[in-house]
N, C-alpha and C positions, 0 to 999 in steps of 0.2 A: 490088150489086157487091162490097161488103165481105164479105158472106157467101160469095160465090163464091170470093173470094181466100183466105178462111180455110178453105174446105172440105177441101182436100187435107192440111191440117195438124191434123186431128183427132187427139186423143191415142189413140183406139181404133185408128186405122189405121197408127200408127207401130210398126214392129217393136221389141220390147224394152221398150215402155212400158206394156204391159198389167199391171195389178196394182199400179201405183204409187199410193200413197195420195195423196189430194187435198192434204192438208196439206203433204206433202213436195214435191209438184209446185209448190204455191204458194210455198214458200220458194225453190225453185230458179229459177223463172221469173217470180215476181212477179205471178201471175194471181190473180184473186179467189177467195175461199174459200167462196162462198155455196152451192156445190153439195155440200159435204161432208155425208155422212149422208143424202143423198137418192137414192143409187144412181146418180148421174150420173158419167160418165167425165170426167176432166179434159181441158180443151181448151187447146192452146197458141195464144194469140192474138197477133197482131202487126199493126203498122201499117207503112206504107211509109216507110222512112227513119228514123222515130222509134219505137223499140221500147217497147211497153207496151200495156195494154188501154185501151179508150176511157174507162173509169172513171178510170184513172190519169192520162190526158192531160187529162181535164176538171178535174183538180186541179193537175197539174204546170204546165200552161201559164199559168193565172191566178196560180199561186204565183210562178213565175219572173218574170212580168211585174210583179206587185205588188212583189216584192222589189227589182227594178231601179228602179222608180219611187220607192218609199218610201225606200230606202237612199240613192239619189242625191239626193233632195229634202232629206233630213235632213242629209246631208254638205254640200250646197250652202248650206243655212241656217247651219250651223256655220262654213263658210268665209266667208260674208258677214259674220257677226258678228265673226269674227276680223279681217277686212279693215277693217271700220268702226272697231273699237277701235284697230287698228294705225295707221290714218290719223288718227284723232282725237287720239291721243297725240302723233303727230308734228306735227300742225297746232297744237295748243295750245302745245307746248314750243318749236317752231321758228318757225312763222309768226306766231303772235300775240305770244308773249313772246320775248325775246332775251337773250343774255348769260348771266350767272350764274343768273338766275331760271329761264330756260328750261332750263338745264343741270340744276338741282335738280329741276324738275318732271319732266323726261324720265327721269332716273335713278331718282328716288323712285317714280314711277308704275310703272316697269318692275319694280322690286323688289317692290312691293306686289302687282302682278298675278301675278308668279311665285310669291310666297308663298301667294297665294290658290289657285293651281293645285295646289301640293303639299298644302295644307290640305284641299282638296276630295277629293283622292285618299285622304288619311289617314282622313277622316271617313266617306266614302261607300263607297269600294272601293279597296283597294290593288292589285287586279287591273288597274286602269286605268292603272297606271304603265308607262312604257316605250312601245315601239313597238306591241305587240299582235300583230305577225306571228309572233314566236317562240311565243307561246301558241297561236295558231291552227295553227302547224306541229305543235306537240305534240298538239293535239286531232285533227288530221288523221292522225296516226300511230297513233291508237287509244286515246289517254288522255283521252277525254271524261269518264270517271268521276272522274279526278283533278283536272280543271280546270273543273268545272261552274260554279264561282263566277265564272269569267272571262266567262260568258255571262249574267250576271245583269243586271237592269235598272239596279241601282245602279252597275254598271261602265259602262253606257252613259252615264248622267248624268255620272258623274265624268270619263269620257273626253272628253265634249263640252265641258263647262265648263272642265276642266283644259287642254284643247288651246287653247281660245279665249284663256285667260289666259296660257298659256306663250308662244304665238306673238305675241299682242298685247303681252306684256311685253318682247319683243325677243330672246328666246332663239333661237339658230339651229337650230331643230328642224323637221323636216318633218311632213307630215300624211298621207302615204300609208299608213303602218302603222296609226295610229289610225283612219283611214277604213276599213281592212279589218276592224279589230276591231269598230267600231261596226256595220258592215254585217252581220257574223256574229251580233251580238246581236239585231239587227232580224230576221234570218232565223230565229233560235231562237224568238222570241216570235211571229213570223208563223205558224210551224208549229203553234203551240198554239191557233190559231183552230179551232173544232170542224170546219169544213169541210175544213181541211188536216191535221187531227190524224192521219189514217190514214197520211200520208206519213212521219211521224216514227217509225212503228212498225218500219219496216225499217231495220236498222243501216246497210246499204250506201247506201240512199237518203238517209239522214240525213247521212252523210258527203258525199254528192254535193251536198246542199243547202248544206253548209258551204263546199264548194269553189266553188260558184256565188256565194256571198256574198263570198268573198275576191276573186273576179274583179270583182264589182260595185263593191267598195270601191276597187279600183285604177282601174277605168274611170271612176269618179266623180271621181277625183283628177286625171286627165289628159285625159279624153275619148277614150280609146284602147281600144275594145272588143276588138279582136283581140290587141293586145299585152298587155292585161290578162289575157286567158285564158291565154296562154302564160306570162306572168310568174308568175301564181298557181300554175300547174302546176309550174314549176321551184322556186318559193320555199316552197310550203306542202305539196305532195303528196309522200308517200313511195311511194305506189302509186296509179296513175291508172286509173280505170274509164272506158272509152271512152264509154259513154252519158252521162257527165258533160259532154261537149263541147258537144252541142247545147243542153243546159240552160244552160250557162254563156254561150254566145253569145246566147241569147234574153234572159237576164237583163242581160248587159252592154249589149246594144243598147238595151234600155229605159233603163238608167242613163245611157248616152251621149247619148240623146235629151234627157233632163232636163238633163244637163250642158251640152248645146249651147244649150238655152233660157236657162238661168241665166247662162251666161258670155258671152252676146251682149249682156247689159245692162251699163251703165257702172258698176254697183255693185261688181263683182268684177274682179280682174286675171286675165287669161288668157294662155296661150302664143300667140304669133303665128307664122303660117306663114313659113318662110324663102323667100327669093327668089333662090336661086342659079341662075346661068345654065348652059347646057349645056357651056360651055367652062371653067367654074370648076374642074372636076376633070379632070386628065389622067393617063393611065396611068403616065407616068413618075414621078408623085408617090406611087405606091403604097408604095414602100419607106419614104417619109417617114411615111406613116400607120401602117405596121407598127411603126416605131420609137416613135411616139406611143402606140400600143396596148400595146406591151410595157412602156413606162415607166409608163403608167397602171395596169397590172397590179401593178407593184412598189409604186406609191403606194397602191393599194387594199389590198394585203396589209399594208403599213406602217400604214395607218390602222386596220385591224382589230387589229393587234398593239398599237398605241398605246391604242386604246379599252380593250382587256383589261388592259393594264399599268396604265393610269391608274386603272381601277376597283379592281384588286387593291392598288395602292399606297395608295389612299384608305382601303380597308378595313383594311389592316395598319398603316400608319404614321400617317395623319392621323385619329387617334381623336377629336379635338375636332370633326371634321366629321361625326361619326356622327349628330348631330341633323339631321333632314331640313330644318328651317327655316334652320338656320345654313348648311348646305351650299348649298341653293338660293339663299339670300340673298347669299352670297359670289359665286356664279357670276353671278347676275343683276346684282349691283353692278359686277362686272368687265365684263360685257357692255355695260351702259349707259354706263359711263365711256369705253369705246373706240368706241362707235357714234356718240355725239352729234356729234363733230367731223368725221365723215366721212359724207357723204351716201350714198355707195355702200353702206355698211353699214346704212343706215336704210331703204332702199327695199325693196319686196316682192321676194322671190327670183325670182319669175316675170318681173318687169320687168327685173331685172339679167340674167337668162338671155336674154331677148329682145334686150337690148343686145349681149351677147357673141355671140349667133348672127347678128347683122346682117352682111350681105355688104358693107356700106359702112363708113366710118370711124365709130368710136364717138363718140357725142354727149354722154353723161352721165358718162363716166369717162375717165381717162387710163391709160396703162400702169402708172404708179406706183400708181394707185388699185387696179388689178387685183391687183398684187403685194401691196399692203397688205391687200386683202381675203383673199387666200390665207393670209397670215401670221397674220391674226387669226382667221379662220373655222376653220382646221384644228384648232388646239388647243381652241377653244371647243366645236366639234362633238364632238370626242373626249371631252370632259368631260361634255357634256350628254347623251350617249347613256346614261350610267349614272345619271342623276338620277331621283329619285322623282317624275317628272312625265310626262304623256303627250307623246310626240314620236317622230317617225320620223327616218330618216336618208337616204332615197333622194333627196329633192329637194336636200338639203344636199350630198351627193356629186355630184349632177348639176351644182350650181352650181360646186363646186370643180373638177370636170373641165372645165367650160366655160371657167373662168378659166385653167387650165393650158393648154388647147388654144389659147385666144386668144393667150396670150403666146408659145407655140411658133410659131403661125402668123405673128405679127408679126415674130418673129425671122427666120423663113424668108423673109418678104417683104423684109426689109432685106437679106438675104444674096443671095437668088436673083432678086429683082425682082418686078414687079407681077403676074406670072402666078400668084402665090400669093394665095389668098383666105383671110384669117385666120378669118373666120366659119365656114368649112367645117371648119377644124381645131378650132374651139370645139365644134362639133356632135359631131365624132368623139371629142374628149376627154371630153365629157359622157357619152356612151354608154359609153366605155371605162372610165372611173373608176367609174361606177355598176355596171357589170358586174364590175369588179375587187373591189368591196366586197360585192356581193350574190351573185356567181358565177352570174348569170342571163344566158344568151345572148339571151333575149328582150328585153333592153334595146335591142337593135338595132331590133326591130319597134316598140317603144315610141317610139323617136326618129323613126322613119319617120312614125308617125301624129301625133306632136307637131309636127314641122316641116312635114308635108303634102307632102313631096317624097321621091322614091326615086332621084333622079339620082345621089345620093352613096351608093348602096346598097353597092357593092363595098368602098370604104375603110372604111365602118362595120362591115360584117360581118367583114372581116379583122381590124380593130383590136380588136373585141369578142372575137373568138375568141382572139386572142393574149393579151389582157388576162386572160381567165378562165384560160387555160392557165398563164400565168406566175404568177398569184396563187395558183392551186391548188397550185403546187409549194412554196409557203411555209406556208400555213395554211388553216384552214377559212373559210367565209363568215361575215359578220358575224352573220347570224341564228343559225347554229349556235353561234357564240361566245357570243351572248346567252343561248342556251338553257343553256350551261354556267355562265355568270355568274349567272343567276337560278335555277340548280338545278332546271330544269323537266324533267319526265319526257319521254323521247323515245327512240324506237327508232332507234339510229344505223345508218348504212349501213356496210357492210364495205368497207374500202379494197381497191383492185384488187390490191395486192401482198400482201394478207393472205388466208390460207386457213384456215378454221376446221375442222381435221381431227379435233377431239375428238368423241367419241361422246356421245349424249344420256345414256347410262348414267353418264358421268363427271361430269355437272353436275346431275343430277336430285336431288330430295329423295326419299329412300327411305321415310321414315316418313310415310305418308299416312293421314289420318283418314278412315275409311270407315264406312258403315252397311250392315249385312247385308241381303240381299234379304228374309229372314225374321227379323224382330226383334220383341221384345216391347215394349209401351209403356214399361216401366221402362228398358229398354236405350236406347230412343230418347230418353227424357227425360233420362237421365244424360248422353248424348252432347251434347244441346243445352245442358245446364247447364255442362258442362266446356268447351265451345267456343262461348260466346255470341256471339262476333264473326263466326263463319262464317255466310255467307248461303246456302250450299249444300254438299252432301256427295255424294261419289261412292257409288253403290250397287254392291255386289259380291255374287257368288254364294258358295256354300260353298267353292268352289275358287278364290275371289278373282278370278273373271272379271269384268271391268268391264261392267256392264249399262247404266249411264247416270248421270245426276246428278239429284238431287232438291233442291229449295229448302228451306231451314230453315223458312220460313213454312208450307210444305205439311206438313212433319213435325209442326209444332205443331198444325196443324188436324187432322191425322190422329189424334193421340193425345189430343186434348182430351177430358177426362172419362173416359178409360179406366182411370186409376188415380190414387191420391193424389199420386204424384210428377208425373204428367202434369197433374193439376188445378193443382198448385202452379206448374208451369212455364207452363201456359196462362194463368194469371192475370197473369203478368208478360211475356207474349209480346210485347206491343206495345213494351215497353221494350228489347227486345234489339236492339242495333245491327247495321247491315249491315257486312260486311267481307270479308275474305280471299278467298273463292271467288267473288266477284261476277263475273258475266259475262252480258251481255245475250243471248249465244248460247243460253242455257238457259232463257229466260223462259217458253217455251210448254210446259213439261213438265206431264204429268198423272200422277196416281197412282190406282191402283184398290185401295183397302183392302178386304180380305175375310179373315175368319178361316180358318185352315187346319185342317180337320177331321181327326181321327184316330180309329181304331176302338179300342174297349176303354177301360179306365180308366187305362192307362199313359200316361206323358208328358203330364200335365195342362198343363205349361207351353206345349207346342206348340199347344194349343187356343186360347191367347190370343195367339199370334203373328200378325203382320200381314204380308201379302205386298205389298211395294212394287214397283210396275211403272212406272218412268220411261219415257216414250214416246220421247224423243230421245236421241241419243248425243252425247257431247262430242267434242272434238278428241282423237284418239288417235294416237300415233306409236310406232314401234318403238324398242326400246332400242339398236339398232345404227345408227340414223340419225345422220348427222353434224350437228353444231351449226350449220354453215353452211346446210344444207338446212332445218333447223328455223327458223333466223333468217328465211329467205325466206318461210316459211309465216306467221310472226308478222307480217311486214311486209304481206303481202297479205290475210290473214284477220283480223288485229288482235284475236286473243283475249287474255284475261288470263293464261291458263295452258293447258297441254296435259298429258294423262295419258300416261304411258309404260307400254306393255304388252310382255310377252314371252310369245309363244305364247298370247295371250289373257288372261294373268294380269296384273293391275295390280301393277306393281313400283315405280312412282315418279311424281313430279310435277315438271314444269318450269314455272316462272313466267316472265313476260316480264322481270321484274327480273333473273332469273338469266341470261337471254340478253343483256340489255343489259350487265351486268357482265362477262360473258365477252368480248363484242365490245370493250369498252373496255380490258380487260386485255391482250388479244391485240394491239389496235391500238397500245397504248402501248409 
């Protein structure tokens, strides 16, 4: 049956496909390359609904399933350890001991745990500090080569231990960002298993695996497979490949199943489904929800601004807090001192959110407690975002939004009567503030899955849309702000009111180091000595026509033993660092060295020249292309650079850093 379905799609029978090289076909369509050199015509294979060959699926399906199970299990174990430490600390200091002794135990244990969190990050991996989502967003925009340390196993260990200590120590940080980071590291090392190693060879597929890992991290945080896919798409992807969707859904379903098993045990706290009735929402209340959504957008933008200003103020003015242990110790001390005397601040955030979402009267807290929670949590969370510890912000903004919405609903109930259900306003407020901070419309889908109800779909969708719109009119999302704060590489988006009309010729680098198509070993050796950090070089003809790109390691191999200069260079070839022209796009180049023969005894130098024939072409653009068009190409193709040609002649080079700087300058 499968062969019958594939028979009309043979490469030989498709017009315009004759003569296509198998290697080229493999790159374009992702088919196997086992028939190259055997005289076989390439075949375009496909499956129903899920694109790829049978060999691809035999690796992709187990990989995505294992990714969901392993990442969700690891995240659940981390969460359980966090919950155990959190509850044990509270039980020892509150239930067993009382008064001043309990106060000292609670505060001192919290400070020690938080200091341990930042110590682990300092010793094992500083890449584990912060949320982790900004780093993943940077990697997903094509900067994997710059942030490879973020996917190291040391970062995974530091992230897990640091997160357990930070939350267990009482700091008001979330776990969704660190969960995404840990999931991506697990995906990276899972792809290094020999059976899955072929999946990481394709750059596009590797980015898809990272995108799937992001969705698994979010799904394992809330048990929301569909909302996690959409949220990861909005929060981490600068360009989305449609084939990523089914892979993400498969991985998140596996992760959500593990989440469902773990969180049905009494060991860990979980979100509870709401019980709103069909009459709890009435259409005449929609304007009230619109006001709440708009206000949450303003609060979200204000929170982002406060986070950035607090970070900058600490860096510029509070120099005595430059030591990480002093900084974390002071914040942990303040957090412990304020939390001990208020039970609401000591309970698990999920338990507090469940209380605020309740359709009935609150049992664990009063209105004054909710107001005190907001007054204490808001500045603490704004400070904790920039601390050198692992921690996210989504669940914290979720909690603050639920508190604001609950107070708003209680006020309306007092004014308008019992037809108002305050818990519903808490749900809308939580989704709206989370959207105002992260600028993700998918927060509405997340809240549907968290609450298990869609009867309140209309007010949530409208409020979230208004929140994102209002917040975007003030500043960027928190994740984009964190990228700027941490000075992470990222390909920014062009604002709608900005048009990059400059031509590529105005921003390109004109002096490009090249290697001639016919070069002597001495010339090649001199080039490699003068530019030891370059990992590849463009190859040009005598008329400077761009022929391709060749790797420096291939040049060293080519001239090895050809001359005294080459021997000297070859002896230290392994010590030459990688750098400048690095780009995975050109990894499959081949060269065909052969001497160029000449008749007679004239021109002895030419008899020693080598003909360099790179097989693949790099990214080439015309000198009259606009920078805006080139920016779109960099976003979608994610190269490190592009060569500029004019009538076939190489005239310049544009690096991704040049595009980023141009976008930033014009946007400012």
